[in-house]
C-alpha positions, 0 to 999 in steps of 0.5 A, spaced: 365 452 715 369 457 719 363 460 722 361 453 725 365 452 732 366 445 734 362 442 740 365 441 746 368 434 746 365 428 750 366 421 751 359 420 747 363 423 741 367 417 741 361 412 740 359 409 733 353 413 730 354 419 735 355 424 729 350 428 726 349 426 719 356 427 715 358 432 720 363 432 726 357 435 731 355 430 736 348 428 737 349 427 744 351 434 745 346 437 741 341 433 745 344 436 751 343 443 749 336 442 747 334 439 754 338 444 757 333 449 753 327 446 756 330 447 763 331 454 762 324 455 760 321 451 765 325 451 771 320 448 776 320 441 772 327 440 775 326 445 781 319 445 784 321 451 789 322 455 782 315 458 780 314 460 773 314 467 774 322 466 776 323 465 769 330 468 768 330 474 763 338 473 762 342 467 759 348 465 763 354 466 759 355 458 758 348 457 756 348 463 751 355 461 748 352 454 747 345 456 744 349 460 739 353 454 737 347 451 735 345 457 731 351 457 727 351 449 726 343 450 724 346 452 717 348 445 716 342 441 713 344 435 717 344 439 723 337 442 721 334 435 720 337 433 727 333 439 730 327 437 726 327 430 728 328 431 735 322 437 735 326 443 736 321 447 733 316 445 739 321 447 744 322 453 741 314 454 741 315 453 749 321 459 749 316 464 745 310 462 750 314 462 756 321 466 756 322 473 758 329 473 755 329 477 749 336 474 747 334 467 747 328 469 743 332 472 738 337 466 738 331 461 737 327 465 731 334 465 728 335 457 728 328 456 725 330 461 720 336 457 718 332 451 718 327 454 714 332 455 708 331 447 707 325 446 703 322 440 707 323 443 713 320 449 711 314 446 709 314 442 716 314 449 719 310 453 715 304 447 715 304 448 723 299 453 724 300 454 731 307 455 730 306 460 724 301 464 728 306 464 734 312 467 729 307 472 726 306 474 733 313 475 734 313 481 729 309 485 735 316 484 739 319 490 742 326 487 741 329 489 734 334 483 734 328 479 735 324 483 729 330 482 725 330 475 725 323 474 725 323 478 718 328 474 716 325 467 717 318 470 714 322 472 708 325 465 707 319 462 707 315 467 702 321 466 698 319 458 697 314 457 692 311 451 695 309 454 702 309 462 700 301 462 699 300 459 706 304 465 709 300 470 704 294 467 707 296 467 714 298 474 714 292 476 710 288 473 716 292 476 721 290 484 721 296 485 727 301 484 722 299 490 718 299 494 724 306 491 727 309 492 720 307 499 719 309 501 726 316 498 725 317 502 718 314 509 721 318 508 728 324 504 727 331 507 726 334 500 725 336 501 718 338 493 718 331 492 720 327 497 716 331 494 710 329 486 712 322 489 713 321 492 707 324 486 703 318 482 706 313 487 704 316 487 697 315 480 697 308 480 699 306 485 694 309 482 689 306 475 691 299 477 692 295 484 689 289 482 693 293 483 700 296 489 697 290 492 696 287 490 703 293 494 706 292 500 702 285 500 704 287 498 711 287 503 717 280 501 720 282 494 723 285 495 730 289 489 733 294 486 738 301 491 737 307 493 740 306 497 746 311 501 750 308 498 757 304 493 760 298 497 759 296 496 751 295 502 748 291 503 741 295 504 735 295 510 731 291 509 725 297 507 720 296 508 713 301 504 709 304 510 704 306 514 709 310 509 713 313 506 707 316 514 706 318 514 713 322 508 712 325 510 706 327 516 709 331 513 714 335 508 710 336 513 704 343 515 706 345 509 710 343 503 705 342 505 698 340 498 696 335 498 702 332 504 698 331 501 692 327 496 696 322 501 698 322 504 691 320 498 688 314 497 693 312 504 691 312 502 684 308 496 685 303 500 689 302 505 682 300 498 679 293 499 682 289 505 682 288 505 689 295 505 690 296 511 686 291 515 690 294 513 696 301 516 694 297 522 691 294 525 697 301 526 701 303 529 694 298 534 694 299 536 701 307 537 699 305 541 693 301 545 697 306 546 702 311 548 697 306 553 694 305 556 702 313 556 702 314 560 696 308 565 698 313 566 704 319 567 700 315 572 695 314 576 701 321 576 703 323 578 696 318 584 696 322 587 703 329 585 700 327 589 694 325 595 698 332 595 702 335 594 695 332 600 692 335 604 698 342 601 697 342 600 690 345 593 690 343 586 690 337 587 685 340 582 680 341 576 685 333 577 687 331 577 680 334 571 678 332 568 684 325 570 682 325 567 676 327 560 678 321 560 684 317 562 678 319 556 674 318 551 680 311 555 682 309 553 675 311 546 675 307 545 682 301 549 680 300 544 673 301 538 677 297 540 683 291 542 678 292 535 674 291 531 681 286 535 684 281 534 678 282 527 679 280 526 686 274 523 688 269 524 694 273 518 698 280 521 696 277 528 699 274 525 705 281 522 706 285 528 705 281 532 710 281 526 715 289 526 714 290 534 714 292 535 707 286 538 706 283 544 710 281 551 709 288 554 709 291 549 704 285 549 700 285 557 700 293 557 698 291 552 692 286 556 689 290 563 690 295 560 686 291 556 681 286 561 679 285 564 674 289 559 669 287 553 672 279 555 673 276 548 670 280 544 675 279 548 681 271 548 679 271 540 678 275 539 685 270 544 689 264 540 686 267 534 689 269 538 696 261 540 696 260 532 697 265 531 702 264 538 706 259 543 704 261 548 710 268 548 707 266 549 700 261 555 702 267 558 706 272 557 700 266 560 695 266 566 699 273 567 699 273 566 691 267 570 689 269 568 681 267 561 683 260 562 686 259 566 679 260 560 675 257 555 680 
């Protein structure tokens, strides 16, 4: 392949049996690179005067070029099998544990990702519990290229039917994966990374509905996650739907295919009631904000009409604008009334906690829904009494018609 550069020539290549499988690559050269890799992460073994703390954070140009050649070569099955035979995954484990060089970590994860494309090697990597845990920890890395290669590796493994369940179970038992994935989706501006993480989430949800349900309900478990400095900070109380929507917003203009991935994730969420409810609450908040905006538009329209009476112009445009706003308002009110009627106490508590529901937003909703959607408002108020009695009482005072029918 054009992308696979030939390794430097050496006398060892002339020796019979030095070629890796049916390739032109030298076993001796590859083995020398693995040996040098060990020296990079454990310099104290070759030079006792070097302390472990002095491990380099940057690769020298020659080493980076050579290890990148190995990365390219690992797309060849014979090379991948050779690396597996000489315990390259164990060497990479040492890199993940000791290296302070993001570029080296990225390359080693990338090589493993190439190796995992071959079924037998993928099974070996997947069944190594220690390696599996270490790879999942890479999702908490602060380096975007490393996160991209880690996501690619996970997607490769999840796409292999023989080992997919191993990874699903491992991820289910590791709460930090949820936190790290949400963190990436909610904060990253790297579109390529967002698309690949989205593909991982899409595959996970497609493979295991129980995991999807757990992630929908998640948010209480705090675990190890990315931090901006050495002092660990508690991560935000992530919710999966807002994180998915934020990622979708980031990718929508730059990568339409990536947006399709996130739309499919949302479609999978709607296959379970919990997913529908998780999507509904942010939507309720959005509908109320639209109604609040239209109230502001209405006030401005009144002011404009007073001015137009004096100038005797512009009345037709205002009336046309009012007509379209009324249609939008009617649609919002009908949808909002249907959604409020379906809320449970748990949904309502969640809406209060997230800030979608409060006295101001509920007052706006009631103002627009009454009296046409009285039954829906009354039903919601009964649920609200169970979630927040004080708020329900305050709303009844503002809307006496509700108290009469209580």
